Rosetta silent file (secondary structure, phi, psi, omega in degrees, C-alpha in Angstrom):
SEQUENCE: XXXXXXXXXXXXXXXXXXXXXXXXXXXXXXXXXXXXXXXXXXXXXXXXXXXXXXXXXXXXXXXXXXXXXXXXXXXXXXXXXXXXXXXXXXXXXXXXXXXXXXXXXXXXXXXXXXXXXXXXXXXXXXXXXXXXXXXXXXXXXXXXXXXXXXXXXXXXXXXXXXXXXXXXXXXXXXXXXXXXXXXXXXXXXXXXXXXXXXXXXXXXXXXXXXXXXXXXXXXXXXXXXXXXXXXXXXXXXXXXXXXXXXXXXXXXXXXXXXXXX
SCORE:     score description
SCORE:     0.000 S_00000001
   1 L     0.000  153.449  175.710  -36.546 -157.004   81.801 S_00000001
   2 L   -87.013  129.807 -179.698  -36.275 -153.468   83.184 S_00000001
   3 L   -88.655  141.817  176.194  -38.125 -150.911   81.087 S_00000001
   4 L  -113.352  138.927  178.993  -36.591 -147.529   80.281 S_00000001
   5 L  -129.063  141.441  177.253  -38.662 -144.436   79.596 S_00000001
   6 L   -69.221  148.904  176.756  -37.541 -141.032   78.330 S_00000001
   7 L   -54.521  140.488 -178.782  -37.939 -138.054   80.679 S_00000001
   8 L    73.985   -2.914 -179.509  -41.440 -136.497   80.546 S_00000001
   9 L  -104.404  159.909  178.087  -42.760 -139.614   78.754 S_00000001
  10 L  -101.835  144.511  175.426  -44.955 -142.424   80.058 S_00000001
  11 L   -76.024  -43.945 -171.043  -44.070 -146.095   79.910 S_00000001
  12 E   -96.930  140.154  172.352  -47.654 -147.360   79.851 S_00000001
  13 E  -142.276  148.343  177.055  -50.344 -146.614   77.323 S_00000001
  14 E  -110.692  137.730  179.343  -53.790 -148.096   76.771 S_00000001
  15 E  -146.605  125.677  179.492  -55.214 -148.708   73.323 S_00000001
  16 L    51.584   42.210  175.663  -58.424 -150.521   72.426 S_00000001
  17 L    78.924    3.357  179.749  -58.774 -151.865   75.941 S_00000001
  18 E  -113.991  155.667 -176.020  -55.244 -153.321   76.063 S_00000001
  19 E  -112.925  132.334 -175.921  -52.245 -152.165   78.068 S_00000001
  20 E  -129.965  143.954  170.011  -48.794 -151.727   76.562 S_00000001
  21 E  -102.572  139.936  179.594  -45.338 -150.832   77.860 S_00000001
  22 E  -117.118  103.140 -177.796  -43.065 -148.810   75.558 S_00000001
  23 E   -89.335  120.304  179.798  -39.377 -149.465   76.258 S_00000001
  24 E   -85.668  117.814 -177.111  -37.042 -146.805   74.840 S_00000001
  25 E   -94.964  115.024  179.027  -33.877 -148.466   73.526 S_00000001
  26 L   -82.285  133.893  178.858  -30.840 -146.207   73.687 S_00000001
  27 L  -135.679  166.153  175.680  -28.280 -146.604   70.918 S_00000001
  28 L   -64.528  162.463  177.021  -25.257 -144.572   69.725 S_00000001
  29 L   -59.162  131.004 -177.403  -25.838 -141.645   67.395 S_00000001
  30 L   -89.637  127.439 -179.937  -26.616 -142.999   63.922 S_00000001
  31 L  -106.073  166.201  179.588  -24.511 -141.597   61.092 S_00000001
  32 L   -60.288  127.108  176.552  -24.977 -141.677   57.329 S_00000001
  33 L    90.123    2.136  175.178  -24.220 -145.138   55.968 S_00000001
  34 L   -63.153  161.422 -175.974  -24.443 -147.063   59.258 S_00000001
  35 L   -92.644  113.155 -176.849  -25.685 -150.657   59.039 S_00000001
  36 H   -67.048  -41.803  178.196  -29.349 -150.946   60.005 S_00000001
  37 H   -57.596  -41.809 -178.767  -29.284 -154.749   60.303 S_00000001
  38 H   -64.497  -36.539  178.286  -26.355 -154.488   62.721 S_00000001
  39 H   -65.071  -44.936  179.053  -28.262 -152.019   64.902 S_00000001
  40 H   -63.586  -44.603 -178.141  -31.285 -154.310   65.132 S_00000001
  41 H   -61.926  -42.119 -174.878  -29.124 -157.345   65.834 S_00000001
  42 H   -80.039  -41.038 -169.518  -27.134 -155.668   68.611 S_00000001
  43 H  -104.951  -21.863 -176.243  -29.738 -153.543   70.379 S_00000001
  44 H  -105.944  -48.307 -172.932  -33.125 -155.109   69.656 S_00000001
  45 L   -54.884  -38.860 -178.134  -32.731 -158.836   69.127 S_00000001
  46 L   -64.231  -22.336 -176.656  -31.449 -159.632   72.671 S_00000001
  47 L  -115.263   -5.886 -177.854  -34.635 -158.269   74.295 S_00000001
  48 L   -72.109  138.152  176.328  -37.280 -158.867   71.623 S_00000001
  49 L  -124.552  150.178  175.222  -39.998 -161.399   72.433 S_00000001
  50 L   -53.857  133.802 -176.735  -42.689 -162.888   70.185 S_00000001
  51 L   102.001  -21.592  176.710  -45.686 -160.576   70.261 S_00000001
  52 L   -70.948  157.724  171.062  -43.582 -157.410   70.623 S_00000001
  53 E  -127.807  130.662  177.752  -43.647 -154.649   68.013 S_00000001
  54 E   -96.549  120.514  174.126  -40.623 -152.493   67.325 S_00000001
  55 E   -95.350  127.623 -172.659  -41.380 -148.879   66.454 S_00000001
  56 E  -122.369  130.739  174.337  -38.518 -147.318   64.478 S_00000001
  57 E   -65.331  134.426 -178.474  -37.853 -143.655   63.726 S_00000001
  58 H   -63.572  -24.756 -176.988  -37.753 -143.073   60.001 S_00000001
  59 H   -60.650  -45.760 -174.260  -34.631 -140.910   60.415 S_00000001
  60 H   -70.936  -31.296  176.678  -32.255 -143.750   61.282 S_00000001
  61 H   -65.907  -46.159  179.913  -33.504 -145.924   58.416 S_00000001
  62 H   -63.154  -39.772  178.502  -33.017 -143.050   55.967 S_00000001
  63 H   -63.427  -42.554  178.126  -29.545 -142.300   57.367 S_00000001
  64 H   -64.760  -32.359  178.563  -28.521 -145.929   56.959 S_00000001
  65 L   -82.505   -1.673 -177.127  -29.853 -145.819   53.381 S_00000001
  66 L    61.557   35.050  178.334  -27.881 -142.605   52.744 S_00000001
  67 L   -87.656   68.782 -176.524  -31.129 -140.828   51.880 S_00000001
  68 E  -132.740  156.490  171.312  -29.726 -137.388   52.642 S_00000001
  69 E  -130.226  152.385 -175.467  -29.126 -134.073   50.922 S_00000001
  70 E  -116.495  159.094 -176.591  -26.656 -131.401   52.006 S_00000001
  71 H   -58.399  -35.508 -178.820  -26.797 -127.623   52.139 S_00000001
  72 H   -67.147  -18.001  179.484  -24.144 -127.308   49.450 S_00000001
  73 H   -96.151   -7.687 -178.120  -26.429 -129.235   47.093 S_00000001
  74 L  -131.653   90.760 -178.071  -29.543 -127.148   47.841 S_00000001
  75 L   -94.636  110.707 -177.018  -28.897 -123.447   47.429 S_00000001
  76 L   -61.263  131.343  176.235  -32.034 -121.421   48.306 S_00000001
  77 L   -95.231 -173.045 -177.723  -33.095 -118.969   45.627 S_00000001
  78 H   -60.152  -44.819 -177.586  -35.211 -115.830   45.889 S_00000001
  79 H   -62.992  -43.086  179.994  -38.519 -117.727   45.707 S_00000001
  80 H   -62.291  -42.359 -179.786  -37.538 -120.155   48.466 S_00000001
  81 H   -66.756  -31.548  178.085  -36.460 -117.312   50.735 S_00000001
  82 H   -75.219  -48.388 -175.192  -39.727 -115.490   50.122 S_00000001
  83 H   -66.601  -35.850 -175.893  -42.065 -118.447   50.528 S_00000001
  84 H   -65.855  -22.224  178.040  -40.450 -119.801   53.685 S_00000001
  85 H   -69.522  -17.996 -178.403  -41.321 -116.573   55.492 S_00000001
  86 H   -91.237   -2.344 -176.895  -44.992 -117.457   55.110 S_00000001
  87 L   -91.969  125.577  179.638  -44.651 -120.806   56.885 S_00000001
  88 L   -81.281  136.100  177.391  -45.709 -120.838   60.519 S_00000001
  89 L   -82.337  138.880  178.104  -43.472 -122.725   62.956 S_00000001
  90 E  -113.458  179.622  177.669  -45.172 -125.344   65.131 S_00000001
  91 L   -66.458  -14.834  178.363  -44.078 -127.281   68.212 S_00000001
  92 L   -86.819   -5.092  179.913  -42.833 -129.966   65.811 S_00000001
  93 E   124.526 -179.276 -174.714  -40.312 -127.558   64.263 S_00000001
  94 L   -79.723  -14.108  179.793  -40.068 -125.002   61.458 S_00000001
  95 H    56.104 -136.717 -178.949  -40.967 -127.370   58.615 S_00000001
  96 H   -74.338    8.068  174.814  -40.696 -125.707   55.226 S_00000001
  97 H   -73.292   -8.157  174.220  -40.028 -122.437   57.014 S_00000001
  98 L   -88.659  127.743 -176.910  -36.331 -123.225   56.564 S_00000001
  99 H   -53.036  -39.415 -179.409  -35.075 -121.879   53.186 S_00000001
 100 H   -64.172  -37.949  178.603  -33.189 -125.092   52.391 S_00000001
 101 H   -68.213  -39.458  179.349  -36.331 -127.161   52.916 S_00000001
 102 H   -66.818  -39.092  177.971  -38.375 -124.845   50.725 S_00000001
 103 H   -65.834  -38.058  175.246  -35.731 -125.011   47.984 S_00000001
 104 H   -58.984  -42.345  178.847  -35.769 -128.805   48.251 S_00000001
 105 H   -60.857  -42.988  179.265  -39.549 -128.657   47.746 S_00000001
 106 H   -65.034  -43.288  179.097  -39.101 -126.498   44.639 S_00000001
 107 H   -64.226  -37.573 -175.920  -36.418 -128.832   43.280 S_00000001
 108 H   -75.204  -41.503 -170.788  -38.547 -131.880   44.010 S_00000001
 109 H  -105.302  -22.948 -173.697  -41.910 -130.654   42.737 S_00000001
 110 L    95.751  149.943 -176.620  -41.138 -127.802   40.355 S_00000001
 111 H   -59.907  -46.892 -178.048  -41.925 -124.111   40.771 S_00000001
 112 H   -57.281  -43.559 -178.194  -45.527 -124.184   39.407 S_00000001
 113 H   -66.389  -39.551 -179.440  -46.645 -126.916   41.830 S_00000001
 114 H   -70.175  -38.073  175.842  -45.064 -125.226   44.847 S_00000001
 115 H   -62.623  -41.927  177.763  -46.592 -121.858   43.933 S_00000001
 116 H   -64.086  -42.502  179.304  -49.980 -123.549   43.636 S_00000001
 117 H   -62.302  -40.994  179.745  -49.451 -125.337   46.962 S_00000001
 118 H   -67.367  -41.144  178.546  -48.523 -122.053   48.646 S_00000001
 119 H   -64.155  -47.385  179.577  -51.536 -120.249   47.175 S_00000001
 120 H   -63.354  -37.514  179.498  -53.961 -122.998   48.190 S_00000001
 121 H   -64.796  -39.697  179.421  -52.422 -123.147   51.663 S_00000001
 122 H   -64.942  -42.493  178.980  -52.903 -119.392   52.116 S_00000001
 123 H   -65.394  -45.756 -178.451  -56.558 -119.595   51.070 S_00000001
 124 H   -66.761  -31.892  178.594  -57.257 -122.629   53.265 S_00000001
 125 H   -61.451  -35.676  176.962  -55.537 -121.000   56.238 S_00000001
 126 H   -65.107  -24.461  179.452  -58.140 -118.233   56.117 S_00000001
 127 L   -95.709    4.842  179.148  -60.780 -120.957   56.431 S_00000001
 128 L    81.843   15.763  179.567  -59.024 -122.579   59.360 S_00000001
 129 L  -102.823  128.479 -176.759  -57.722 -125.508   57.294 S_00000001
 130 L  -119.396  158.515  177.022  -54.089 -126.453   57.807 S_00000001
 131 L    91.798    1.657 -176.573  -51.671 -128.832   56.104 S_00000001
 132 H   -62.766  -40.274 -178.057  -52.711 -128.019   52.525 S_00000001
 133 H   -56.275  -47.133 -176.575  -49.185 -127.128   51.393 S_00000001
 134 H   -73.554  -31.857  176.861  -47.810 -130.553   52.324 S_00000001
 135 H   -61.924  -40.146 -179.845  -50.808 -132.432   50.950 S_00000001
 136 H   -77.703  -42.440 -177.491  -50.185 -130.888   47.537 S_00000001
 137 H   -68.195  -33.595  175.326  -46.370 -131.020   47.691 S_00000001
 138 L   103.770  174.210 -172.739  -46.387 -134.694   48.707 S_00000001
 139 H   -65.036  -34.503 -179.114  -44.658 -137.031   51.135 S_00000001
 140 H   -62.154  -36.865  178.342  -41.090 -136.301   50.050 S_00000001
 141 H   -78.126  -45.617 -179.468  -41.543 -132.666   51.055 S_00000001
 142 H   -61.516  -38.434 -173.930  -43.649 -133.356   54.135 S_00000001
 143 L   -87.619   -1.317 -178.450  -41.263 -136.011   55.406 S_00000001
 144 L   -70.503  124.017  176.039  -38.003 -134.081   54.954 S_00000001
 145 E  -109.955  175.238  176.170  -36.220 -133.596   58.284 S_00000001
 146 E    87.137 -158.862 -172.128  -33.021 -131.812   59.171 S_00000001
 147 L    53.333   30.084 -173.846  -31.552 -128.544   57.865 S_00000001
 148 L  -158.088  108.526 -173.089  -32.182 -127.484   61.449 S_00000001
 149 L  -102.007   14.646 -177.433  -29.590 -127.868   64.195 S_00000001
 150 L   -62.493  -43.512 -178.626  -31.489 -126.461   67.158 S_00000001
 151 L   -92.413  -43.065 -178.832  -32.197 -129.895   68.660 S_00000001
 152 L  -131.155  107.087 -170.525  -29.510 -132.027   66.974 S_00000001
 153 H   -62.946  -27.561  179.959  -26.551 -130.024   65.718 S_00000001
 154 H   -64.633  -18.892 -178.125  -25.415 -132.731   63.270 S_00000001
 155 H   -91.871    2.781 -174.959  -28.583 -132.108   61.246 S_00000001
 156 L   -62.681  -36.441 -176.199  -27.907 -128.391   60.715 S_00000001
 157 L  -113.147   22.212 -175.246  -26.344 -128.859   57.272 S_00000001
 158 E  -139.085  134.845  171.633  -28.165 -132.034   56.292 S_00000001
 159 E  -104.862  133.126 -177.712  -31.668 -132.843   55.085 S_00000001
 160 E  -108.456  118.627 -176.974  -32.942 -136.349   55.815 S_00000001
 161 L   -83.403  172.346  176.929  -35.442 -137.732   53.317 S_00000001
 162 L   -72.041  151.384 -177.653  -38.097 -140.357   53.950 S_00000001
 163 L   -65.057  152.957  173.349  -36.841 -143.963   53.789 S_00000001
 164 L   -85.013  135.938  175.074  -37.019 -145.945   50.583 S_00000001
 165 L    47.702   60.641 -177.948  -39.360 -148.967   50.598 S_00000001
 166 H   -61.891  -35.826  175.758  -40.216 -148.898   54.328 S_00000001
 167 H   -61.515  -43.116 -179.673  -42.490 -151.963   54.036 S_00000001
 168 H   -63.226  -38.596  177.466  -39.640 -153.858   52.402 S_00000001
 169 H   -61.652  -45.949 -179.173  -37.228 -152.844   55.178 S_00000001
 170 H   -65.366  -39.885  178.560  -39.643 -154.129   57.837 S_00000001
 171 H   -67.334  -36.573  177.146  -40.250 -157.395   55.987 S_00000001
 172 H   -62.080  -44.845 -179.515  -36.496 -157.899   55.583 S_00000001
 173 H   -65.850  -36.267  179.278  -35.951 -157.444   59.329 S_00000001
 174 H   -67.320  -43.654 -178.631  -38.786 -159.842   60.109 S_00000001
 175 H   -70.792  -32.998 -177.032  -37.420 -162.531   57.791 S_00000001
 176 H   -80.719  -42.566 -172.789  -33.830 -162.023   58.953 S_00000001
 177 H  -119.824   -8.720 -176.315  -34.322 -161.667   62.704 S_00000001
 178 L    75.944   17.408 -178.619  -37.968 -162.525   63.394 S_00000001
 179 L   -95.864  121.216  175.582  -38.552 -158.968   64.646 S_00000001
 180 L   -81.980  124.278 -174.334  -41.957 -157.449   63.895 S_00000001
 181 E  -141.392  163.545  171.809  -41.493 -153.747   63.217 S_00000001
 182 E  -137.042  147.953  177.111  -42.994 -150.567   61.876 S_00000001
 183 E  -106.343  127.029 -170.691  -41.267 -147.424   60.609 S_00000001
 184 E  -126.922  152.780  169.679  -42.872 -144.224   61.842 S_00000001
 185 E  -115.866   98.887 -173.669  -42.696 -140.487   61.378 S_00000001
 186 E  -123.581  140.885  173.747  -43.795 -139.198   64.772 S_00000001
 187 L  -147.857 -164.748 -175.666  -43.597 -135.801   66.417 S_00000001
 188 L   -70.067  -16.061 -174.809  -45.519 -133.668   68.890 S_00000001
 189 L  -105.415  -34.888 -172.874  -48.361 -133.127   66.421 S_00000001
 190 L  -153.543  160.940  177.918  -48.907 -136.348   64.495 S_00000001
 191 E  -132.043  119.058 -178.736  -47.888 -139.977   64.098 S_00000001
 192 E  -119.122  130.997  177.419  -47.689 -141.500   60.638 S_00000001
 193 E   -88.323  109.311 -177.625  -47.005 -145.157   59.915 S_00000001
 194 E   -82.973  -31.542 -178.682  -44.679 -145.132   56.900 S_00000001
 195 E  -164.162  158.920  179.418  -44.169 -148.887   56.700 S_00000001
 196 E  -158.442  154.628  176.407  -44.730 -152.136   58.555 S_00000001
 197 L   -69.623  152.904  177.799  -43.994 -155.819   58.228 S_00000001
 198 H   -58.179  -33.952  179.634  -46.718 -158.018   56.764 S_00000001
 199 H   -66.589  -31.601  177.049  -46.865 -159.821   60.113 S_00000001
 200 H   -75.237  -42.974  179.549  -47.659 -156.518   61.841 S_00000001
 201 H   -59.730  -31.742  179.651  -50.264 -155.551   59.245 S_00000001
 202 L   -71.994  -19.583 -176.889  -52.016 -158.864   59.880 S_00000001
 203 L   -97.026  -40.047 -172.263  -52.331 -157.998   63.578 S_00000001
 204 L  -143.873  148.736  174.392  -53.165 -154.283   63.649 S_00000001
 205 L   -88.950  172.229 -175.217  -54.252 -151.488   61.335 S_00000001
 206 H   -62.118  -34.956 -179.721  -52.431 -148.171   61.074 S_00000001
 207 H   -62.096  -44.624  179.496  -54.879 -146.400   63.388 S_00000001
 208 H   -67.961  -41.850  179.370  -54.199 -148.841   66.206 S_00000001
 209 H   -61.383  -43.165  179.314  -50.444 -148.779   65.599 S_00000001
 210 H   -64.178  -33.311 -179.744  -50.403 -144.972   65.688 S_00000001
 211 H   -66.512  -22.900 -179.780  -52.336 -145.010   68.954 S_00000001
 212 L   -73.503  -20.437 -178.737  -49.495 -146.976   70.564 S_00000001
 213 L  -125.501   26.444 -171.820  -47.089 -144.052   70.013 S_00000001
 214 L   -64.876  -17.783  175.981  -49.548 -141.164   70.113 S_00000001
 215 L  -102.353   13.604  177.495  -47.430 -139.337   72.732 S_00000001
 216 L    51.153   66.323 -175.908  -44.206 -139.851   70.737 S_00000001
 217 L   -63.919  -18.747  178.603  -42.318 -141.891   73.377 S_00000001
 218 L   -74.601  -18.476 -178.901  -39.070 -141.697   71.376 S_00000001
 219 L    81.201  175.388 -173.040  -38.943 -137.946   71.917 S_00000001
 220 L  -124.338   -4.520 -179.562  -37.958 -135.226   69.502 S_00000001
 221 L  -113.962 -141.611 -171.302  -34.541 -134.067   70.638 S_00000001
 222 L   -92.710   54.469  177.034  -31.293 -135.889   71.435 S_00000001
 223 L   -77.142  -22.195 -177.421  -32.669 -138.820   73.448 S_00000001
 224 L    58.534   40.046  177.081  -30.926 -141.341   71.144 S_00000001
 225 L  -127.643   64.582 -178.661  -33.876 -143.712   71.465 S_00000001
 226 L   -75.018  -13.591  175.878  -35.080 -144.246   67.882 S_00000001
 227 E  -101.477  124.475  173.808  -36.137 -147.809   68.757 S_00000001
 228 E  -119.386  116.250  179.130  -39.254 -148.209   70.916 S_00000001
 229 E   -89.369  117.867 -176.168  -40.078 -151.778   71.923 S_00000001
 230 E  -104.347  124.637 -175.986  -43.823 -152.121   72.448 S_00000001
 231 E  -135.280  128.958  175.435  -45.021 -155.024   74.596 S_00000001
 232 E   -70.488  134.847 -179.000  -48.480 -155.864   75.847 S_00000001
 233 L  -130.001  156.159  177.128  -48.493 -156.240   79.639 S_00000001
 234 L   -61.136  137.330 -177.470  -51.140 -157.258   82.178 S_00000001
 235 H   -59.420  -35.677 -177.390  -53.232 -154.268   83.239 S_00000001
 236 H   -69.377  -15.393  178.155  -52.779 -155.113   86.913 S_00000001
 237 H   -95.656   -7.539 -170.934  -48.998 -154.712   86.543 S_00000001
 238 H   -59.757  -47.755 -176.577  -49.139 -151.363   84.738 S_00000001
 239 H   -62.267  -42.156 -179.901  -48.925 -149.064   87.768 S_00000001
 240 H   -65.494  -43.438  179.147  -45.971 -150.941   89.240 S_00000001
 241 H   -64.521  -40.784  179.187  -44.089 -150.983   85.938 S_00000001
 242 H   -62.610  -47.484 -177.972  -44.743 -147.279   85.398 S_00000001
 243 H   -60.722  -43.552 -179.304  -43.531 -146.322   88.863 S_00000001
 244 H   -66.388  -43.194 -179.505  -40.321 -148.326   88.523 S_00000001
 245 H   -62.802  -41.148  179.298  -39.561 -146.978   85.048 S_00000001
 246 H   -66.944  -40.944  178.563  -40.078 -143.394   86.198 S_00000001
 247 H   -64.050  -42.913  178.724  -37.910 -143.916   89.284 S_00000001
 248 H   -63.901  -37.842  179.795  -35.148 -145.488   87.197 S_00000001
 249 H   -64.671  -43.386  178.585  -35.334 -142.603   84.721 S_00000001
 250 H   -64.305  -42.308  179.835  -34.931 -140.011   87.507 S_00000001
 251 H   -62.453  -40.339  179.351  -32.039 -141.966   89.023 S_00000001
 252 H   -66.860  -42.752  178.164  -30.281 -142.120   85.659 S_00000001
 253 H   -61.185  -40.935  179.878  -30.744 -138.406   85.043 S_00000001
 254 H   -63.707  -43.654  179.890  -29.351 -137.639   88.506 S_00000001
 255 H   -63.178  -43.226  179.949  -26.316 -139.864   87.919 S_00000001
 256 H   -64.500  -38.484  179.260  -25.627 -138.266   84.537 S_00000001
 257 H   -66.735  -39.252  178.342  -25.923 -134.780   86.036 S_00000001
 258 H   -63.990  -38.203  178.405  -23.508 -135.693   88.830 S_00000001
 259 H   -64.342  -41.554  179.569  -20.990 -136.933   86.272 S_00000001
 260 H   -64.460  -35.584 -178.368  -21.266 -133.663   84.340 S_00000001
 261 L   -79.213    0.000    0.000  -20.758 -131.658   87.503 S_00000001
C-alpha cells in the first residue's frame, strides 16, 4: 500500500529498536452523532493488516458519542473570566485560558476545588512546576477540547469532552472488526493513551505506545486524519518508504493548490 504522511510530519519512527510507518488516513469531517463503527469499517478495515495498531484521536470518538457541550450551555461568570486571564497559552492551544473552558471546569469541579487548583498552580509556577491546575481539576477538565475556532472553525462554539469508556470502545472495535486500536489525546506537548484494546495492552505498554506517536503525526489543525495506521516495517526499507511518502505529500499539496488557483 502507498503510505500518506501529513505535511511537516515524518512517516517513519523508531521505538525500542523497531521501525514503524505511520499512515495518516484521511476521512470526511466528523460531526456530532456520526457512526464510529461505520468510519472504521469504511476507512480502516480495507487496509488494516494483522499486527497493525490504529491510533485514534479522542475527538472523533467523543463527537460520535455526542460528548459535547455548547457555548449557550456554559455561560462564563466573573470568576471564570478572571481566572482564565492567568492561564498561559502554549503551542498546544489556550487550554483553560478560554472563559468557556474555565466555566466548564467550575461547573464540573465546583468553585472551591478550582480556586484551590488555581492557587496551587500559581505557587508551583514560581517553583518552575507546571500542570498543577489540571492535575487537581482532573481529566474531564484537562481533556476538554474546542471552544476555540482558530484551527477548526466548527469547534468555536462547542466543547468536546473526553470519550466515555475508551477501553470499551477499543475492545468493541477489536471484537467487531479485528482491528487493534488505541484512543489518544495527542498534541505538540504531550501524548496520552486514554484507552486501548486488551489485545494492544498485551503487546505494548502505554510508554511504548506513546513513543509511536510522540511527534503527533495526526497533526493539530484541519488535516482530517484522526486515524493513524501504525505498521512495523523492515528497517532497510524505511528510507525508501519515507522518501516516497514525502514526495507523494508534496505532489498532493501542489495539486490541491493548483485546483484552488
